[in-house]
N, C-alpha and C positions, 0 to 999 in steps of 0.2 A: 462375674469375673473373679471377685475375691474368693468366692466359694471354690471355684475351680483351682485357684492358686493354692488355697489351703489344702485341698485334697491332694494335689500334686506333691506338695511339701510333705504331707503325711506319708504318702506312698514312698517317697525317696528316703525319708528318715526311718521308716519301718524296714525298708530294704537294707539300710545300713545296719540295723540291729539284727536282722535275720541273716545277712551275709551268706546267702546260699552259694555264691560263687567263691567263697573263701578268699575274699580280697583282704590282704593283710592290713591295709590302711583303715579298713572299716572297723577294726578292733580298737582303734584309737578314738578318743573323744566320745565314748559311750555316755558319760555323764552329760556332756553338752547336748547330745542327741536327745536324751531323756528330758532335759530342761527345755529344749526347743519344742518338743512335742507337748510338754506341759503348757508352754506359752501359747501354742497354736490352739490347744483345747480350750483355752480361755477366750479365744476370739468369738465374737458374736456370730460370725458366719461359719463357725466350725460345724461340720456335719456330724451329728451324733453317731451315725453309722460308722464313722472312722474310728470310733473307740474300739471296735472289735479287732481290726488289724493291729492296732497299737498294743492292746493287751496280749494278743497272740504272739507278736514279735518279742515282747518282754518275756513272756513265758518260755519262748524258744531259747532265750539266753540261759534260763534256769535249767533247761533239760540237759545241758552239757556242763562243762566246767567253766564256761565263760563268765557266768554270773558270780559264782563263788570266788573267782580269781580277781574280781574287781575290788578297788579300794572301797572302804566303808562309805565315803562320800558319794561314790558312783552308785553303790547299791541303795543308798538312801534316796537318791534322785529317782531311781527306778521304783522303789517302794512308794514314794510320794505320787508318782505318776499313776501307778495301779490304784492307790488309795483314791485319788481324784476320780478315776474312771469308775471304780466300784460305787462311789458315793453319788456321783452325778449322772451316770449313764446306765444304771443297773437295768432299766427296762430294755434298752437297746441291746445290751450285752446278753441278757438272758433270753431275748428273742432269737438271737443268732447262735448263741452258745449255751450249753446246758449249765445249770448251777454247779453240777458235779465238775465240769471242765474248769470253771472259774475257781472253785474252792481248791481243787487239786493243783491248779497252776500257782495259786498263792502259797499253798503249803510247800510246793517244790522250791519256791523262791526262799522261803523262810527256813528250809530244812537244816542248814548249818549256821544260821545267823547267830552272831555273838555281839554285834555292835549295839551298845545301849541306844544310840540314836535311831538305828533301824528298828529295834524292838519297840521303841516308843511310837512308831508308826504301825507296826504289825499288830501289837496287842489291841489298840483301839479299833483297828480294822476288823480283827476277829470278833471283838465285842459287837461292832456294828452289824456284821454279817449274821452273827448268832441271834441278835435281837430282831432284825428286820427282814431277813431273807427266808424263803420257804425251803428249809433244809430237810433232808431225810437222815435216817440213822447213820449211814456211812459218812455223810458230810459232817455230822456232829462228831463222830468218832475221829475222823481225820483232823478236824480243828482241835478237838480236845488233846489228842496225842501231840499235836504240834506245839501247843502252848504249855501244857502241863509239865513237859520235860524241863522247863525252866524253874519249876518249883522244887525247893525254895530258891529264890533269886540269889544268884552269886555274882552277877555282873552289875556294873554301875559305873557312872562316870568317875574319872580320876579327878583329884582336886584341881589339877592344872587345866581341866576342860569343863568350865562352868556351863557351856552351852549344851552339853549332853545331859540326859536325865540321870538323876541319882538312883541309887539302889532303892530308896524309899519310894520314889516316883514309879519305878518299874514294878515294885511290889503292888502299888495301888492299881496300875494298869492290869497286872495279872489277876488281881482279885476281881476286877470288873469283868474280865474274860470268864472267870469261873462262875460268877453269879449272873451272867448275861442271859442265860436260858435255863429253864427248869430241866432240860434234857441232860445237863451236866451233873445234876445232883446225884444220880446213880453212880457216876464215876468219882465224884468229889469226896463223898464221905468215906468210902473204902480207902481211897488214896491218902486222905488226911489221917485216918486212923492208923494206916500202915506207917506213915511217916512218924507218928507218935511212938510206935513200937521200935523204930530204928533210931 
């Protein structure tokens, strides 16, 4: 009974994110929906297969303007949800969806990201994927292009926001992305040399 209830809740909350019927009220409370899905995913009786519709619903937000129009705290909750899914349910996700789909979905979420708190989730997730997933050349290219545009790091927390990562912390996260896989070496050296010239 608990499993059925969890599945029904996931379906309802994913429908809220997808908002196929363009219900105006469904655009409110997206952060709370993401946090609720995160809580359900931590239940012992959570169905691992439910990670696929959750990730698809979040990626659907990124395909339009809905995701980028959200407050940083809402985007952070969505990034944390995807991070959790990618780290704990990778076998289920890659069985149902291609690695290419998952990588491109994450890249589309991070496309215009400037929030230091969000980047502190995105960079380690790129590192994790680059180290542990079976990626092909287009996947590596897409991830590289997504994180290297932040080099050199120009964003970081303001003094009045000690909870957000500092510029130095983001530099360290970005460095870990660059060295996370040998595949990036062929891109890294020309880029770094070019930056020295400029």
